[in-house]
N, CA, C and O atoms as a Maestro MAE file, in Angstrom:
{
 s_m_m2io_version
 :::
 2.0.0
}

f_m_ct {
 s_m_title
 :::
 protein
 m_atom[324] {
  # First column is atom index #
  i_m_mmod_type
  r_m_x_coord
  r_m_y_coord
  r_m_z_coord
  i_m_residue_number
  s_m_chain_name
  s_m_pdb_residue_name
  s_m_pdb_atom_name
  i_m_atomic_number
  :::
  1 25 93.342 97.428 90.859 1 A "MET " " N  " 7
  2 3 93.404 97.051 92.245 1 A "MET " " CA " 6
  3 2 93.683 95.552 92.329 1 A "MET " " C  " 6
  4 15 93.207 94.762 91.513 1 A "MET " " O  " 8
  5 25 94.457 95.192 93.325 2 A "ASN " " N  " 7
  6 3 94.736 93.785 93.592 2 A "ASN " " CA " 6
  7 2 93.437 93.108 94.014 2 A "ASN " " C  " 6
  8 15 92.713 93.641 94.854 2 A "ASN " " O  " 8
  9 25 93.129 91.940 93.444 3 A "ASN " " N  " 7
  10 3 91.891 91.251 93.778 3 A "ASN " " CA " 6
  11 2 91.931 90.559 95.135 3 A "ASN " " C  " 6
  12 15 90.879 90.225 95.680 3 A "ASN " " O  " 8
  13 25 93.128 90.333 95.698 4 A "THR " " N  " 7
  14 3 93.249 89.719 97.012 4 A "THR " " CA " 6
  15 2 92.874 90.753 98.066 4 A "THR " " C  " 6
  16 15 93.473 91.826 98.134 4 A "THR " " O  " 8
  17 25 91.885 90.425 98.882 5 A "TYR " " N  " 7
  18 3 91.412 91.379 99.884 5 A "TYR " " CA " 6
  19 2 92.442 91.556 100.991 5 A "TYR " " C  " 6
  20 15 92.996 90.583 101.501 5 A "TYR " " O  " 8
  21 25 92.687 92.796 101.350 6 A "GLN " " N  " 7
  22 3 93.567 93.139 102.468 6 A "GLN " " CA " 6
  23 2 92.702 93.699 103.589 6 A "GLN " " C  " 6
  24 15 92.179 94.806 103.463 6 A "GLN " " O  " 8
  25 25 92.537 92.945 104.702 7 A "PRO " " N  " 7
  26 3 91.697 93.436 105.803 7 A "PRO " " CA " 6
  27 2 92.171 94.809 106.285 7 A "PRO " " C  " 6
  28 15 93.367 95.103 106.299 7 A "PRO " " O  " 8
  29 25 91.217 95.628 106.674 8 A "ILE " " N  " 7
  30 3 91.567 96.971 107.134 8 A "ILE " " CA " 6
  31 2 91.793 96.964 108.645 8 A "ILE " " C  " 6
  32 15 91.441 96.007 109.334 8 A "ILE " " O  " 8
  33 25 92.374 98.026 109.136 9 A "ASN " " N  " 7
  34 3 92.645 98.232 110.554 9 A "ASN " " CA " 6
  35 2 91.345 98.143 111.358 9 A "ASN " " C  " 6
  36 15 90.346 98.763 110.994 9 A "ASN " " O  " 8
  37 25 91.357 97.372 112.449 10 A "CYS " " N  " 7
  38 3 90.150 97.151 113.267 10 A "CYS " " CA " 6
  39 2 89.626 98.446 113.887 10 A "CYS " " C  " 6
  40 15 88.414 98.641 113.974 10 A "CYS " " O  " 8
  41 25 90.522 99.329 114.316 11 A "ASP " " N  " 7
  42 3 90.085 100.601 114.895 11 A "ASP " " CA " 6
  43 2 89.385 101.463 113.845 11 A "ASP " " C  " 6
  44 15 88.417 102.161 114.145 11 A "ASP " " O  " 8
  45 25 89.884 101.404 112.618 12 A "TYR " " N  " 7
  46 3 89.255 102.162 111.536 12 A "TYR " " CA " 6
  47 2 87.873 101.595 111.222 12 A "TYR " " C  " 6
  48 15 86.931 102.343 110.959 12 A "TYR " " O  " 8
  49 25 87.759 100.263 111.251 13 A "TYR " " N  " 7
  50 3 86.453 99.624 111.038 13 A "TYR " " CA " 6
  51 2 85.462 100.094 112.105 13 A "TYR " " C  " 6
  52 15 84.305 100.383 111.801 13 A "TYR " " O  " 8
  53 25 85.924 100.168 113.353 14 A "ASP " " N  " 7
  54 3 85.065 100.657 114.447 14 A "ASP " " CA " 6
  55 2 84.602 102.089 114.182 14 A "ASP " " C  " 6
  56 15 83.460 102.445 114.472 14 A "ASP " " O  " 8
  57 25 85.494 102.898 113.633 15 A "ARG " " N  " 7
  58 3 85.140 104.288 113.301 15 A "ARG " " CA " 6
  59 2 84.061 104.311 112.217 15 A "ARG " " C  " 6
  60 15 83.116 105.096 112.294 15 A "ARG " " O  " 8
  61 25 84.205 103.438 111.194 16 A "LEU " " N  " 7
  62 3 83.179 103.352 110.139 16 A "LEU " " CA " 6
  63 2 81.834 102.949 110.729 16 A "LEU " " C  " 6
  64 15 80.800 103.501 110.355 16 A "LEU " " O  " 8
  65 25 81.845 101.978 111.660 17 A "GLU " " N  " 7
  66 3 80.606 101.550 112.322 17 A "GLU " " CA " 6
  67 2 79.970 102.699 113.088 17 A "GLU " " C  " 6
  68 15 78.750 102.862 113.066 17 A "GLU " " O  " 8
  69 25 80.783 103.489 113.759 18 A "ALA " " N  " 7
  70 3 80.256 104.631 114.527 18 A "ALA " " CA " 6
  71 2 79.596 105.636 113.596 18 A "ALA " " C  " 6
  72 15 78.505 106.128 113.886 18 A "ALA " " O  " 8
  73 25 80.251 105.947 112.472 19 A "TRP " " N  " 7
  74 3 79.652 106.886 111.516 19 A "TRP " " CA " 6
  75 2 78.344 106.327 110.959 19 A "TRP " " C  " 6
  76 15 77.383 107.068 110.757 19 A "TRP " " O  " 8
  77 25 78.313 105.019 110.713 20 A "ALA " " N  " 7
  78 3 77.085 104.396 110.202 20 A "ALA " " CA " 6
  79 2 75.974 104.495 111.243 20 A "ALA " " C  " 6
  80 15 74.841 104.845 110.912 20 A "ALA " " O  " 8
  81 25 76.295 104.189 112.497 21 A "THR " " N  " 7
  82 3 75.306 104.230 113.576 21 A "THR " " CA " 6
  83 2 74.765 105.638 113.789 21 A "THR " " C  " 6
  84 15 73.573 105.826 114.033 21 A "THR " " O  " 8
  85 25 75.659 106.629 113.694 22 A "MET " " N  " 7
  86 3 75.257 108.019 113.920 22 A "MET " " CA " 6
  87 2 74.653 108.659 112.670 22 A "MET " " C  " 6
  88 15 74.231 109.815 112.696 22 A "MET " " O  " 8
  89 25 74.617 107.883 111.562 23 A "ARG " " N  " 7
  90 3 74.072 108.357 110.293 23 A "ARG " " CA " 6
  91 2 74.755 109.644 109.816 23 A "ARG " " C  " 6
  92 15 74.110 110.560 109.305 23 A "ARG " " O  " 8
  93 25 76.054 109.682 109.996 24 A "THR " " N  " 7
  94 3 76.870 110.820 109.595 24 A "THR " " CA " 6
  95 2 77.054 110.825 108.078 24 A "THR " " C  " 6
  96 15 77.362 109.793 107.481 24 A "THR " " O  " 8
  97 25 76.868 111.979 107.464 25 A "ILE " " N  " 7
  98 3 77.196 112.108 106.041 25 A "ILE " " CA " 6
  99 2 78.716 112.179 105.950 25 A "ILE " " C  " 6
  100 15 79.345 113.053 106.547 25 A "ILE " " O  " 8
  101 25 79.293 111.252 105.198 26 A "CYS " " N  " 7
  102 3 80.743 111.119 105.115 26 A "CYS " " CA " 6
  103 2 81.256 111.494 103.731 26 A "CYS " " C  " 6
  104 15 80.607 111.234 102.717 26 A "CYS " " O  " 8
  105 25 82.425 112.106 103.710 27 A "LEU " " N  " 7
  106 3 83.153 112.341 102.470 27 A "LEU " " CA " 6
  107 2 84.104 111.153 102.321 27 A "LEU " " C  " 6
  108 15 85.015 110.975 103.130 27 A "LEU " " O  " 8
  109 25 83.891 110.352 101.294 28 A "ILE " " N  " 7
  110 3 84.610 109.087 101.119 28 A "ILE " " CA " 6
  111 2 85.419 109.142 99.837 28 A "ILE " " C  " 6
  112 15 84.873 109.364 98.756 28 A "ILE " " O  " 8
  113 25 86.727 108.937 99.963 29 A "ARG " " N  " 7
  114 3 87.605 108.826 98.797 29 A "ARG " " CA " 6
  115 2 88.049 107.373 98.699 29 A "ARG " " C  " 6
  116 15 88.428 106.753 99.692 29 A "ARG " " O  " 8
  117 25 87.993 106.845 97.480 30 A "PHE " " N  " 7
  118 3 88.325 105.440 97.264 30 A "PHE " " CA " 6
  119 2 88.946 105.265 95.888 30 A "PHE " " C  " 6
  120 15 88.825 106.129 95.020 30 A "PHE " " O  " 8
  121 25 89.614 104.130 95.704 31 A "ARG " " N  " 7
  122 3 90.182 103.781 94.411 31 A "ARG " " CA " 6
  123 2 89.180 102.924 93.651 31 A "ARG " " C  " 6
  124 15 88.718 101.901 94.158 31 A "ARG " " O  " 8
  125 25 88.849 103.339 92.446 32 A "SER " " N  " 7
  126 3 87.956 102.549 91.602 32 A "SER " " CA " 6
  127 2 88.743 101.365 91.034 32 A "SER " " C  " 6
  128 15 89.958 101.280 91.213 32 A "SER " " O  " 8
  129 25 88.053 100.461 90.355 33 A "GLU " " N  " 7
  130 3 88.703 99.269 89.797 33 A "GLU " " CA " 6
  131 2 89.823 99.613 88.823 33 A "GLU " " C  " 6
  132 15 90.769 98.840 88.668 33 A "GLU " " O  " 8
  133 25 89.726 100.771 88.163 34 A "ASP " " N  " 7
  134 3 90.784 101.170 87.226 34 A "ASP " " CA " 6
  135 2 91.911 101.955 87.905 34 A "ASP " " C  " 6
  136 15 92.806 102.468 87.234 34 A "ASP " " O  " 8
  137 25 91.861 102.046 89.261 35 A "GLY " " N  " 7
  138 3 92.928 102.689 90.018 35 A "GLY " " CA " 6
  139 2 92.780 104.182 90.211 35 A "GLY " " C  " 6
  140 15 93.615 104.810 90.861 35 A "GLY " " O  " 8
  141 25 91.723 104.760 89.653 36 A "GLN " " N  " 7
  142 3 91.493 106.199 89.784 36 A "GLN " " CA " 6
  143 2 90.868 106.512 91.145 36 A "GLN " " C  " 6
  144 15 90.035 105.753 91.642 36 A "GLN " " O  " 8
  145 25 91.273 107.629 91.738 37 A "THR " " N  " 7
  146 3 90.676 108.056 93.003 37 A "THR " " CA " 6
  147 2 89.347 108.734 92.711 37 A "THR " " C  " 6
  148 15 89.265 109.645 91.887 37 A "THR " " O  " 8
  149 25 88.321 108.281 93.389 38 A "GLN " " N  " 7
  150 3 86.965 108.827 93.252 38 A "GLN " " CA " 6
  151 2 86.550 109.407 94.597 38 A "GLN " " C  " 6
  152 15 87.138 109.078 95.627 38 A "GLN " " O  " 8
  153 25 85.551 110.259 94.588 39 A "GLU " " N  " 7
  154 3 85.068 110.881 95.817 39 A "GLU " " CA " 6
  155 2 83.549 110.887 95.802 39 A "GLU " " C  " 6
  156 15 82.928 111.175 94.779 39 A "GLU " " O  " 8
  157 25 82.956 110.566 96.946 40 A "VAL " " N  " 7
  158 3 81.503 110.567 97.069 40 A "VAL " " CA " 6
  159 2 81.145 111.030 98.476 40 A "VAL " " C  " 6
  160 15 81.880 110.781 99.431 40 A "VAL " " O  " 8
  161 25 80.020 111.697 98.587 41 A "SER " " N  " 7
  162 3 79.507 112.124 99.880 41 A "SER " " CA " 6
  163 2 78.194 111.389 100.123 41 A "SER " " C  " 6
  164 15 77.241 111.537 99.357 41 A "SER " " O  " 8
  165 25 78.147 110.599 101.189 42 A "SER " " N  " 7
  166 3 76.956 109.789 101.466 42 A "SER " " CA " 6
  167 2 77.019 109.267 102.898 42 A "SER " " C  " 6
  168 15 78.061 109.314 103.552 42 A "SER " " O  " 8
  169 25 75.884 108.771 103.364 43 A "ARG " " N  " 7
  170 3 75.856 108.064 104.649 43 A "ARG " " CA " 6
  171 2 76.222 106.603 104.418 43 A "ARG " " C  " 6
  172 15 75.936 106.047 103.358 43 A "ARG " " O  " 8
  173 25 76.858 105.980 105.416 44 A "ILE " " N  " 7
  174 3 77.149 104.550 105.362 44 A "ILE " " CA " 6
  175 2 75.889 103.832 105.824 44 A "ILE " " C  " 6
  176 15 75.479 103.969 106.977 44 A "ILE " " O  " 8
  177 25 75.279 103.072 104.935 45 A "ALA " " N  " 7
  178 3 74.030 102.376 105.253 45 A "ALA " " CA " 6
  179 2 74.292 101.030 105.920 45 A "ALA " " C  " 6
  180 15 73.513 100.593 106.767 45 A "ALA " " O  " 8
  181 25 75.400 100.365 105.536 46 A "ASP " " N  " 7
  182 3 75.643 99.012 106.049 46 A "ASP " " CA " 6
  183 2 77.112 98.655 105.865 46 A "ASP " " C  " 6
  184 15 77.753 99.088 104.907 46 A "ASP " " O  " 8
  185 25 77.635 97.863 106.790 47 A "LEU " " N  " 7
  186 3 78.947 97.229 106.671 47 A "LEU " " CA " 6
  187 2 78.688 95.740 106.721 47 A "LEU " " C  " 6
  188 15 77.965 95.264 107.596 47 A "LEU " " O  " 8
  189 25 79.274 94.992 105.786 48 A "PHE " " N  " 7
  190 3 78.997 93.565 105.759 48 A "PHE " " CA " 6
  191 2 80.185 92.804 105.171 48 A "PHE " " C  " 6
  192 15 81.075 93.387 104.552 48 A "PHE " " O  " 8
  193 25 80.173 91.491 105.383 49 A "VAL " " N  " 7
  194 3 81.220 90.604 104.865 49 A "VAL " " CA " 6
  195 2 80.573 89.626 103.901 49 A "VAL " " C  " 6
  196 15 79.522 89.055 104.191 49 A "VAL " " O  " 8
  197 25 81.207 89.437 102.755 50 A "LEU " " N  " 7
  198 3 80.738 88.475 101.765 50 A "LEU " " CA " 6
  199 2 81.967 87.735 101.235 50 A "LEU " " C  " 6
  200 15 82.879 88.356 100.689 50 A "LEU " " O  " 8
  201 25 81.992 86.428 101.395 51 A "ASP " " N  " 7
  202 3 83.135 85.617 100.959 51 A "ASP " " CA " 6
  203 2 84.460 86.136 101.521 51 A "ASP " " C  " 6
  204 15 85.456 86.236 100.805 51 A "ASP " " O  " 8
  205 25 84.453 86.464 102.817 52 A "LYS " " N  " 7
  206 3 85.646 86.921 103.549 52 A "LYS " " CA " 6
  207 2 86.185 88.270 103.082 52 A "LYS " " C  " 6
  208 15 87.344 88.598 103.336 52 A "LYS " " O  " 8
  209 25 85.352 89.047 102.405 53 A "VAL " " N  " 7
  210 3 85.713 90.395 101.962 53 A "VAL " " CA " 6
  211 2 84.751 91.374 102.631 53 A "VAL " " C  " 6
  212 15 83.536 91.178 102.602 53 A "VAL " " O  " 8
  213 25 85.307 92.440 103.239 54 A "GLU " " N  " 7
  214 3 84.488 93.445 103.928 54 A "GLU " " CA " 6
  215 2 84.062 94.533 102.935 54 A "GLU " " C  " 6
  216 15 84.852 95.002 102.116 54 A "GLU " " O  " 8
  217 25 82.801 94.910 103.038 55 A "TYR " " N  " 7
  218 3 82.219 95.925 102.151 55 A "TYR " " CA " 6
  219 2 81.451 96.960 102.966 55 A "TYR " " C  " 6
  220 15 81.066 96.724 104.111 55 A "TYR " " O  " 8
  221 25 81.242 98.105 102.340 56 A "MET " " N  " 7
  222 3 80.311 99.097 102.867 56 A "MET " " CA " 6
  223 2 79.309 99.418 101.773 56 A "MET " " C  " 6
  224 15 79.667 99.587 100.607 56 A "MET " " O  " 8
  225 25 78.053 99.497 102.170 57 A "ARG " " N  " 7
  226 3 76.992 99.930 101.263 57 A "ARG " " CA " 6
  227 2 76.635 101.345 101.683 57 A "ARG " " C  " 6
  228 15 76.344 101.604 102.851 57 A "ARG " " O  " 8
  229 25 76.659 102.253 100.727 58 A "LEU " " N  " 7
  230 3 76.319 103.637 101.014 58 A "LEU " " CA " 6
  231 2 74.834 103.861 100.787 58 A "LEU " " C  " 6
  232 15 74.178 103.098 100.079 58 A "LEU " " O  " 8
  233 25 74.321 104.904 101.391 59 A "GLU " " N  " 7
  234 3 72.906 105.232 101.278 59 A "GLU " " CA " 6
  235 2 72.489 105.458 99.820 59 A "GLU " " C  " 6
  236 15 71.334 105.232 99.460 59 A "GLU " " O  " 8
  237 25 73.434 105.904 98.987 60 A "ASN " " N  " 7
  238 3 73.128 106.134 97.572 60 A "ASN " " CA " 6
  239 2 73.164 104.847 96.745 60 A "ASN " " C  " 6
  240 15 72.956 104.892 95.532 60 A "ASN " " O  " 8
  241 25 73.430 103.683 97.394 61 A "GLY " " N  " 7
  242 3 73.421 102.399 96.713 61 A "GLY " " CA " 6
  243 2 74.793 101.885 96.296 61 A "GLY " " C  " 6
  244 15 74.930 100.713 95.945 61 A "GLY " " O  " 8
  245 25 75.805 102.738 96.327 62 A "LEU " " N  " 7
  246 3 77.157 102.330 95.956 62 A "LEU " " CA " 6
  247 2 77.701 101.334 96.985 62 A "LEU " " C  " 6
  248 15 77.534 101.529 98.189 62 A "LEU " " O  " 8
  249 25 78.347 100.274 96.510 63 A "VAL " " N  " 7
  250 3 78.963 99.276 97.388 63 A "VAL " " CA " 6
  251 2 80.466 99.310 97.139 63 A "VAL " " C  " 6
  252 15 80.914 99.205 95.998 63 A "VAL " " O  " 8
  253 25 81.254 99.461 98.226 64 A "LEU " " N  " 7
  254 3 82.705 99.565 98.123 64 A "LEU " " CA " 6
  255 2 83.387 98.508 98.967 64 A "LEU " " C  " 6
  256 15 82.962 98.230 100.089 64 A "LEU " " O  " 8
  257 25 84.443 97.919 98.429 65 A "ARG " " N  " 7
  258 3 85.312 97.075 99.243 65 A "ARG " " CA " 6
  259 2 86.068 97.994 100.194 65 A "ARG " " C  " 6
  260 15 86.529 99.063 99.795 65 A "ARG " " O  " 8
  261 25 86.196 97.580 101.447 66 A "LEU " " N  " 7
  262 3 86.853 98.457 102.406 66 A "LEU " " CA " 6
  263 2 88.323 98.676 102.094 66 A "LEU " " C  " 6
  264 15 88.871 99.722 102.442 66 A "LEU " " O  " 8
  265 25 88.976 97.721 101.450 67 A "ASP " " N  " 7
  266 3 90.386 97.925 101.116 67 A "ASP " " CA " 6
  267 2 90.584 98.856 99.919 67 A "ASP " " C  " 6
  268 15 91.719 99.121 99.523 67 A "ASP " " O  " 8
  269 25 89.492 99.351 99.342 68 A "SER " " N  " 7
  270 3 89.608 100.342 98.271 68 A "SER " " CA " 6
  271 2 89.570 101.765 98.831 68 A "SER " " C  " 6
  272 15 89.794 102.722 98.090 68 A "SER " " O  " 8
  273 25 89.289 101.915 100.128 69 A "LEU " " N  " 7
  274 3 89.203 103.243 100.723 69 A "LEU " " CA " 6
  275 2 90.560 103.919 100.762 69 A "LEU " " C  " 6
  276 15 91.581 103.282 101.021 69 A "LEU " " O  " 8
  277 25 90.558 105.215 100.500 70 A "VAL " " N  " 7
  278 3 91.742 106.053 100.651 70 A "VAL " " CA " 6
  279 2 91.617 106.810 101.963 70 A "VAL " " C  " 6
  280 15 92.533 106.799 102.786 70 A "VAL " " O  " 8
  281 25 90.478 107.470 102.154 71 A "ASP " " N  " 7
  282 3 90.182 108.146 103.413 71 A "ASP " " CA " 6
  283 2 88.687 108.380 103.531 71 A "ASP " " C  " 6
  284 15 87.958 108.386 102.539 71 A "ASP " " O  " 8
  285 25 88.248 108.572 104.762 72 A "VAL " " N  " 7
  286 3 86.858 108.912 105.048 72 A "VAL " " CA " 6
  287 2 86.900 110.107 105.989 72 A "VAL " " C  " 6
  288 15 87.580 110.083 107.015 72 A "VAL " " O  " 8
  289 25 86.165 111.151 105.628 73 A "ASN " " N  " 7
  290 3 86.159 112.401 106.399 73 A "ASN " " CA " 6
  291 2 87.579 112.903 106.653 73 A "ASN " " C  " 6
  292 15 87.909 113.372 107.743 73 A "ASN " " O  " 8
  293 25 88.409 112.790 105.616 74 A "ASN " " N  " 7
  294 3 89.803 113.242 105.635 74 A "ASN " " CA " 6
  295 2 90.685 112.490 106.631 74 A "ASN " " C  " 6
  296 15 91.769 112.960 106.974 74 A "ASN " " O  " 8
  297 25 90.227 111.324 107.098 75 A "ILE " " N  " 7
  298 3 91.039 110.471 107.960 75 A "ILE " " CA " 6
  299 2 91.521 109.303 107.099 75 A "ILE " " C  " 6
  300 15 90.718 108.464 106.691 75 A "ILE " " O  " 8
  301 25 92.835 109.243 106.819 76 A "PRO " " N  " 7
  302 3 93.347 108.208 105.918 76 A "PRO " " CA " 6
  303 2 93.197 106.806 106.501 76 A "PRO " " C  " 6
  304 15 93.258 106.605 107.714 76 A "PRO " " O  " 8
  305 25 93.001 105.856 105.614 77 A "LEU " " N  " 7
  306 3 92.968 104.456 105.997 77 A "LEU " " CA " 6
  307 2 94.383 104.056 106.404 77 A "LEU " " C  " 6
  308 15 95.309 104.225 105.610 77 A "LEU " " O  " 8
  309 25 94.584 103.526 107.626 78 A "PRO " " N  " 7
  310 3 95.925 103.103 108.046 78 A "PRO " " CA " 6
  311 2 96.450 102.010 107.116 78 A "PRO " " C  " 6
  312 15 95.682 101.218 106.568 78 A "PRO " " O  " 8
  313 25 97.761 101.984 106.952 79 A "THR " " N  " 7
  314 3 98.370 101.020 106.052 79 A "THR " " CA " 6
  315 2 98.633 99.685 106.733 79 A "THR " " C  " 6
  316 15 99.062 98.739 106.072 79 A "THR " " O  " 8
  317 25 98.387 99.581 108.035 80 A "HIS " " N  " 7
  318 3 98.600 98.324 108.750 80 A "HIS " " CA " 6
  319 2 97.612 98.193 109.902 80 A "HIS " " C  " 6
  320 15 97.010 99.175 110.336 80 A "HIS " " O  " 8
  321 25 97.455 96.955 110.391 81 A "CYS " " N  " 7
  322 3 96.544 96.709 111.517 81 A "CYS " " CA " 6
  323 2 97.169 97.053 112.832 81 A "CYS " " C  " 6
  324 15 96.534 96.903 113.875 81 A "CYS " " O  " 8
  :::
 }
 m_bond[323] {
  # First column is bond index #
  i_m_from
  i_m_to
  i_m_order
  :::
  1 1 2 1
  2 2 3 1
  3 3 4 2
  4 3 5 1
  5 5 6 1
  6 6 7 1
  7 7 8 2
  8 7 9 1
  9 9 10 1
  10 10 11 1
  11 11 12 2
  12 11 13 1
  13 13 14 1
  14 14 15 1
  15 15 16 2
  16 15 17 1
  17 17 18 1
  18 18 19 1
  19 19 20 2
  20 19 21 1
  21 21 22 1
  22 22 23 1
  23 23 24 2
  24 23 25 1
  25 25 26 1
  26 26 27 1
  27 27 28 2
  28 27 29 1
  29 29 30 1
  30 30 31 1
  31 31 32 2
  32 31 33 1
  33 33 34 1
  34 34 35 1
  35 35 36 2
  36 35 37 1
  37 37 38 1
  38 38 39 1
  39 39 40 2
  40 39 41 1
  41 41 42 1
  42 42 43 1
  43 43 44 2
  44 43 45 1
  45 45 46 1
  46 46 47 1
  47 47 48 2
  48 47 49 1
  49 49 50 1
  50 50 51 1
  51 51 52 2
  52 51 53 1
  53 53 54 1
  54 54 55 1
  55 55 56 2
  56 55 57 1
  57 57 58 1
  58 58 59 1
  59 59 60 2
  60 59 61 1
  61 61 62 1
  62 62 63 1
  63 63 64 2
  64 63 65 1
  65 65 66 1
  66 66 67 1
  67 67 68 2
  68 67 69 1
  69 69 70 1
  70 70 71 1
  71 71 72 2
  72 71 73 1
  73 73 74 1
  74 74 75 1
  75 75 76 2
  76 75 77 1
  77 77 78 1
  78 78 79 1
  79 79 80 2
  80 79 81 1
  81 81 82 1
  82 82 83 1
  83 83 84 2
  84 83 85 1
  85 85 86 1
  86 86 87 1
  87 87 88 2
  88 87 89 1
  89 89 90 1
  90 90 91 1
  91 91 92 2
  92 91 93 1
  93 93 94 1
  94 94 95 1
  95 95 96 2
  96 95 97 1
  97 97 98 1
  98 98 99 1
  99 99 100 2
  100 99 101 1
  101 101 102 1
  102 102 103 1
  103 103 104 2
  104 103 105 1
  105 105 106 1
  106 106 107 1
  107 107 108 2
  108 107 109 1
  109 109 110 1
  110 110 111 1
  111 111 112 2
  112 111 113 1
  113 113 114 1
  114 114 115 1
  115 115 116 2
  116 115 117 1
  117 117 118 1
  118 118 119 1
  119 119 120 2
  120 119 121 1
  121 121 122 1
  122 122 123 1
  123 123 124 2
  124 123 125 1
  125 125 126 1
  126 126 127 1
  127 127 128 2
  128 127 129 1
  129 129 130 1
  130 130 131 1
  131 131 132 2
  132 131 133 1
  133 133 134 1
  134 134 135 1
  135 135 136 2
  136 135 137 1
  137 137 138 1
  138 138 139 1
  139 139 140 2
  140 139 141 1
  141 141 142 1
  142 142 143 1
  143 143 144 2
  144 143 145 1
  145 145 146 1
  146 146 147 1
  147 147 148 2
  148 147 149 1
  149 149 150 1
  150 150 151 1
  151 151 152 2
  152 151 153 1
  153 153 154 1
  154 154 155 1
  155 155 156 2
  156 155 157 1
  157 157 158 1
  158 158 159 1
  159 159 160 2
  160 159 161 1
  161 161 162 1
  162 162 163 1
  163 163 164 2
  164 163 165 1
  165 165 166 1
  166 166 167 1
  167 167 168 2
  168 167 169 1
  169 169 170 1
  170 170 171 1
  171 171 172 2
  172 171 173 1
  173 173 174 1
  174 174 175 1
  175 175 176 2
  176 175 177 1
  177 177 178 1
  178 178 179 1
  179 179 180 2
  180 179 181 1
  181 181 182 1
  182 182 183 1
  183 183 184 2
  184 183 185 1
  185 185 186 1
  186 186 187 1
  187 187 188 2
  188 187 189 1
  189 189 190 1
  190 190 191 1
  191 191 192 2
  192 191 193 1
  193 193 194 1
  194 194 195 1
  195 195 196 2
  196 195 197 1
  197 197 198 1
  198 198 199 1
  199 199 200 2
  200 199 201 1
  201 201 202 1
  202 202 203 1
  203 203 204 2
  204 203 205 1
  205 205 206 1
  206 206 207 1
  207 207 208 2
  208 207 209 1
  209 209 210 1
  210 210 211 1
  211 211 212 2
  212 211 213 1
  213 213 214 1
  214 214 215 1
  215 215 216 2
  216 215 217 1
  217 217 218 1
  218 218 219 1
  219 219 220 2
  220 219 221 1
  221 221 222 1
  222 222 223 1
  223 223 224 2
  224 223 225 1
  225 225 226 1
  226 226 227 1
  227 227 228 2
  228 227 229 1
  229 229 230 1
  230 230 231 1
  231 231 232 2
  232 231 233 1
  233 233 234 1
  234 234 235 1
  235 235 236 2
  236 235 237 1
  237 237 238 1
  238 238 239 1
  239 239 240 2
  240 239 241 1
  241 241 242 1
  242 242 243 1
  243 243 244 2
  244 243 245 1
  245 245 246 1
  246 246 247 1
  247 247 248 2
  248 247 249 1
  249 249 250 1
  250 250 251 1
  251 251 252 2
  252 251 253 1
  253 253 254 1
  254 254 255 1
  255 255 256 2
  256 255 257 1
  257 257 258 1
  258 258 259 1
  259 259 260 2
  260 259 261 1
  261 261 262 1
  262 262 263 1
  263 263 264 2
  264 263 265 1
  265 265 266 1
  266 266 267 1
  267 267 268 2
  268 267 269 1
  269 269 270 1
  270 270 271 1
  271 271 272 2
  272 271 273 1
  273 273 274 1
  274 274 275 1
  275 275 276 2
  276 275 277 1
  277 277 278 1
  278 278 279 1
  279 279 280 2
  280 279 281 1
  281 281 282 1
  282 282 283 1
  283 283 284 2
  284 283 285 1
  285 285 286 1
  286 286 287 1
  287 287 288 2
  288 287 289 1
  289 289 290 1
  290 290 291 1
  291 291 292 2
  292 291 293 1
  293 293 294 1
  294 294 295 1
  295 295 296 2
  296 295 297 1
  297 297 298 1
  298 298 299 1
  299 299 300 2
  300 299 301 1
  301 301 302 1
  302 302 303 1
  303 303 304 2
  304 303 305 1
  305 305 306 1
  306 306 307 1
  307 307 308 2
  308 307 309 1
  309 309 310 1
  310 310 311 1
  311 311 312 2
  312 311 313 1
  313 313 314 1
  314 314 315 1
  315 315 316 2
  316 315 317 1
  317 317 318 1
  318 318 319 1
  319 319 320 2
  320 319 321 1
  321 321 322 1
  322 322 323 1
  323 323 324 2
  :::
 }
}
């Protein structure tokens, strides 16, 4: 994965916040550091920014950069803002 953070679509971020607020169990597909697609089912516990990079912390403790997301609940991450 490219180390330069690519901000995600604002509407998609709002959707992630809604799922976190509603404590929805989400099916999350993301690219791992080695480029492989991984899948996890968990609630979004927190969304936060650290050093200008947006992250999500899942209830199971996993922390993901938002630009590593492929899709959440079968809704693909938009390729542009």
